[in-house]
Steps between C-alpha positions, in 0.01 A plus 500: 500500500326219658783444733494861600132492562533193711780652704296821546197300623716302743663809634157677545345192677804457724492858604121526563457167677790512741625754762807707437674360804527150335864472396456197283221666293705829476799288354261333262359827386858642457588201278177556290594872461858394389348275240266766375793746481689251277202455279465887452870540435485212245195673324684824488804334342268341240330830431836675436608211272171507312529868444857468355388204293198687373728787377733250333215329342377828347851591374542149348148517331600832348823365363317187368255701315785709347687197388167367339448830324860505361465143381173569336640794320822293385262241363318749293836650386398838624738584783471867513405769738141493366468130586496557860191724465308261282214305657424242221 
């Protein structure tokens, strides 16, 4: 995020302090914009991956608690349908 902020500030400063006819500055601004696009695309990929991981984490946590509940019932020698409703 700090890199994106720095690139945004450089892009803003270059575009406000120089004329639009300066080819070198326009090339520099285009490179800054490309770098910003790469950062945005990377963040979108990370957001998608995080969303998928968050869903998998939830399913794994649900399964983990189910296994713990079954083990608790087995250790109490009470594996029955009623055991899954107990809260002790």
